[in-house]
C-alpha positions as CSV (number, residue, x, y, z in Angstrom):
1,M,-5.2,196.8,-226.3
2,K,-7.8,196.3,-223.6
3,T,-8.4,193.2,-221.6
4,L,-11.8,191.4,-221.9
5,R,-12.7,192.8,-218.4
6,Q,-12.0,196.4,-219.5
7,I,-14.1,196.0,-222.6
8,L,-17.1,194.5,-220.7
9,R,-16.9,196.7,-217.5
10,P,-19.2,199.5,-218.6
11,Y,-21.9,197.0,-219.7
12,L,-21.6,194.8,-216.6
13,R,-21.6,197.7,-214.0
14,P,-25.4,197.8,-213.5
15,Y,-25.4,194.0,-212.9
16,R,-22.3,193.9,-210.7
17,S,-23.9,192.2,-207.6
18,T,-25.4,189.5,-209.8
19,V,-22.2,189.0,-211.7
20,L,-20.2,188.6,-208.4
21,K,-22.6,186.0,-207.2
22,I,-22.3,184.0,-210.4
23,L,-18.5,184.3,-210.2
24,K,-18.5,183.0,-206.6
25,V,-20.6,180.0,-207.6
26,Y,-18.3,179.4,-210.6
27,G,-15.2,179.6,-208.5
28,T,-16.6,177.1,-206.0
29,L,-17.3,174.6,-208.8
30,T,-14.0,175.1,-210.6
31,A,-11.7,175.3,-207.5
32,P,-10.9,171.5,-207.4
33,Y,-9.9,171.4,-211.0
34,A,-8.1,174.7,-210.8
35,R,-6.0,173.5,-207.8
36,L,-5.1,170.4,-209.8
37,R,-4.0,172.7,-212.7
38,L,-1.9,174.8,-210.3
39,N,0.5,171.8,-210.0
40,T,0.2,170.2,-213.4
41,G,0.9,171.1,-217.0
42,V,3.1,173.9,-218.4
43,S,0.4,176.2,-219.9
44,P,-1.7,178.5,-217.7
45,M,-5.5,178.4,-217.6
46,S,-5.7,181.9,-218.9
47,Y,-3.5,184.3,-221.0
48,L,-5.6,187.3,-219.9
49,W,-4.7,187.3,-216.2
50,G,-7.9,185.3,-215.5
51,S,-10.2,188.0,-216.7
52,D,-11.8,185.6,-219.1
53,R,-12.5,183.1,-216.3
54,G,-13.7,185.3,-213.4
55,L,-12.3,187.9,-211.0
56,P,-8.5,188.2,-211.5
57,I,-6.4,187.8,-208.3
58,H,-4.7,191.1,-208.8
59,Q,-8.1,192.7,-209.2
60,Y,-9.2,191.3,-205.9
61,Y,-6.2,193.0,-204.2
62,L,-6.6,196.2,-206.1
63,E,-10.2,196.5,-205.0
64,Q,-9.2,195.7,-201.4
65,F,-6.7,198.6,-201.5
66,L,-9.3,201.0,-202.9
67,E,-11.8,200.0,-200.3
68,E,-9.2,200.6,-197.6
69,N,-8.6,204.1,-199.0
70,S,-12.2,204.9,-200.1
71,G,-12.2,207.9,-197.7
72,S,-9.7,209.7,-199.9
73,I,-11.9,209.3,-203.0
74,C,-13.8,212.5,-202.8
75,G,-14.2,216.0,-204.3
76,H,-12.9,216.3,-207.8
77,C,-11.5,213.0,-209.0
78,L,-9.5,211.8,-211.9
79,E,-9.3,208.3,-213.2
80,F,-7.7,206.6,-216.2
81,L,-9.6,204.8,-219.0
82,D,-13.0,205.0,-217.2
83,D,-14.5,206.2,-213.9
84,S,-15.7,202.9,-212.5
85,Y,-13.6,202.9,-209.4
86,T,-14.4,206.5,-208.7
87,V,-18.1,205.7,-208.9
88,R,-17.9,202.5,-206.9
89,F,-15.6,203.6,-204.1
90,G,-16.5,207.3,-204.0
91,R,-19.9,206.5,-202.5
92,G,-21.5,209.9,-203.0
93,K,-18.4,211.9,-201.8
94,V,-17.4,212.7,-205.3
95,E,-18.4,216.1,-206.6
96,K,-16.9,215.9,-210.1
97,R,-15.4,213.1,-212.2
98,D,-12.9,213.3,-215.0
99,I,-11.5,210.5,-217.2
100,L,-8.0,210.9,-218.7
101,H,-6.8,209.2,-221.9
102,I,-3.7,209.7,-223.9
103,D,-5.5,210.3,-227.2
104,S,-9.0,210.7,-228.6
105,T,-9.6,207.0,-229.2
106,N,-11.5,206.7,-225.9
107,P,-15.0,208.1,-226.2
108,N,-15.4,208.3,-222.4
109,A,-12.4,210.6,-221.9
110,T,-13.2,214.0,-220.6
111,I,-9.5,215.0,-220.7
112,V,-7.1,214.0,-223.5
113,A,-3.5,214.5,-222.5
114,D,-0.1,212.8,-222.4
115,L,1.4,213.2,-218.9
116,T,5.0,212.7,-220.3
117,K,4.6,215.8,-222.5
118,P,3.6,219.4,-222.0
119,N,-0.2,219.6,-221.6
120,S,-3.0,222.0,-220.7
121,I,-4.2,220.4,-217.4
122,Q,-4.1,223.2,-214.8
123,D,-2.1,223.0,-211.6
124,N,-3.7,222.0,-208.3
125,L,-6.9,220.7,-209.9
126,F,-7.8,217.3,-208.4
127,D,-8.6,216.1,-204.9
128,C,-7.9,212.5,-205.8
129,I,-6.3,210.7,-208.7
130,I,-6.9,206.9,-209.1
131,C,-4.0,205.5,-211.2
132,T,-4.3,201.8,-211.5
133,H,-2.2,199.6,-213.9
134,V,-0.9,202.7,-215.7
135,L,2.7,203.3,-214.5
136,H,4.0,200.0,-215.6
137,V,3.3,200.8,-219.3
138,I,5.0,204.3,-219.2
139,F,8.7,204.6,-219.9
140,E,9.1,208.1,-218.5
141,L,8.0,207.3,-215.0
142,D,9.6,210.4,-213.3
143,K,7.8,212.8,-215.7
144,T,4.5,211.1,-215.2
145,V,4.7,211.1,-211.4
146,S,5.8,214.8,-211.5
147,E,2.7,215.6,-213.5
148,L,0.4,213.7,-211.2
149,Y,1.9,215.7,-208.3
150,R,1.4,219.0,-210.2
151,I,-2.2,218.5,-211.0
152,L,-3.2,217.4,-207.5
153,K,-4.5,220.0,-205.0
154,P,-2.4,220.6,-201.9
155,G,-3.5,217.8,-199.5
156,G,-4.8,215.8,-202.5
157,V,-4.2,212.0,-202.7
158,L,-2.8,209.8,-205.4
159,L,-3.9,206.1,-205.3
160,V,-1.7,203.8,-207.4
161,G,-1.8,200.1,-208.2
162,V,0.9,198.3,-210.1
163,P,1.8,194.6,-210.8
164,H,4.6,192.8,-209.0
165,I,4.3,189.1,-209.8
166,S,2.3,188.7,-213.0
167,M,2.4,187.5,-216.5
168,F,4.0,189.7,-219.1
169,G,1.2,190.3,-221.7
170,K,2.5,190.6,-225.2
171,G,0.8,193.4,-227.0
172,F,0.0,195.4,-223.8
173,H,3.4,197.2,-224.0
174,E,4.2,196.4,-220.3
175,L,7.6,197.8,-219.3
176,W,8.0,197.4,-215.5
177,R,7.2,195.4,-212.4
178,F,7.3,197.0,-209.0
179,T,8.3,196.0,-205.5
180,P,6.8,197.9,-202.5
181,E,10.2,199.6,-202.0
182,G,10.5,200.4,-205.6
183,L,7.1,202.1,-205.9
184,H,7.7,203.9,-202.7
185,N,11.0,205.4,-204.0
186,V,9.3,206.4,-207.3
187,L,6.5,208.3,-205.6
188,A,8.7,209.7,-202.8
189,Q,10.9,211.6,-205.3
190,H,8.0,214.1,-205.7
191,F,5.7,213.5,-202.8
192,G,8.4,213.1,-200.1
193,R,9.0,209.8,-198.2
194,E,6.9,210.8,-195.2
195,N,3.9,211.3,-197.5
196,V,4.0,207.9,-199.2
197,I,2.7,204.6,-197.9
198,T,3.1,201.4,-200.0
199,K,1.9,197.9,-199.5
200,G,2.2,194.5,-201.2
201,Y,-0.9,192.3,-201.4
202,G,-0.7,188.5,-201.9
203,N,1.5,185.6,-201.0
204,S,3.3,182.7,-202.7
205,L,0.2,180.7,-203.2
206,T,-1.9,183.4,-204.8
207,A,1.1,184.6,-206.8
208,A,1.4,181.1,-208.2
209,G,-2.3,181.3,-209.0
210,E,-2.0,184.6,-210.7
211,I,0.7,183.3,-213.0
212,R,-1.2,180.0,-213.7
213,G,-4.4,181.9,-214.6
214,L,-6.5,181.0,-211.6
215,V,-9.1,183.5,-210.3
216,A,-9.9,184.9,-206.9
217,Y,-12.9,182.7,-206.1
218,E,-10.8,179.6,-206.5
219,F,-9.1,180.5,-203.3
220,S,-10.5,180.9,-199.8
221,K,-10.6,184.3,-198.2
222,R,-8.1,183.2,-195.7
223,E,-5.7,182.2,-198.4
224,L,-6.3,185.4,-200.4
225,D,-5.9,187.8,-197.4
226,Y,-2.7,186.2,-196.0
227,C,0.0,188.8,-196.7
228,D,3.6,188.0,-197.5
229,E,5.2,191.0,-199.4
230,R,8.0,188.8,-200.6
231,F,5.5,187.3,-203.1
232,A,3.2,190.3,-203.6
233,V,0.8,190.0,-206.6
234,E,-0.2,193.7,-206.5
235,V,1.7,196.6,-205.1
236,C,-0.3,199.7,-204.1
237,G,0.6,203.1,-202.9
238,R,-1.0,206.2,-201.4
239,A,0.8,209.4,-201.8
240,A,-0.5,212.8,-200.4
241,K,0.6,216.1,-201.8
242,R,2.1,218.5,-199.3
243,Q,-0.1,221.2,-197.9
244,E,1.1,224.6,-199.0
């Protein structure tokens, strides 16, 4: 089951700058009411992580992470569901794009494969793999990370984003939540501890906002960018495959 943001993303991509301006204006207008709702009532303002109201807080952090690591998004890239992050953050450095999906229900997929089972993806194929909000819905984590390692070229980079403090979405088959240490250990089993860097994005205020259904533009940049990993909203990791 896709979120509203995932459904609309391909149609909104050409108008992204205009949409962002509208969302910022929307956030400015709704911020006082949203802050009031942060402290009152028992129901959140959104049951879709805020994607039906604007830019989700976890999305803000995920995009911040990808911007920080945009230099690694180059060559032959693989992404899950669609290639929007590859296009946006690759900035002309990408030579070839592939989209992976577990079955044939995604018309955008160029590769259909289940990474928890034997598949036909060749070894040492990709320079970069963008794997966002995927690992937390897979039960066989070790098999998946092993496959991601296998299909990366030596020196290739895996960029991962997973939730830490977030609503559990019924129907989305979510299984896990990750701390920075937990994600580091999962990736290090195959990539080696010295080749993995993880970071938690967010703080207690924005974590509360994520759970209550507020969106990024209902917080100031100072509030959003203050980092306290004890209350991370999004946990991200960069793992590089050893050079042979």
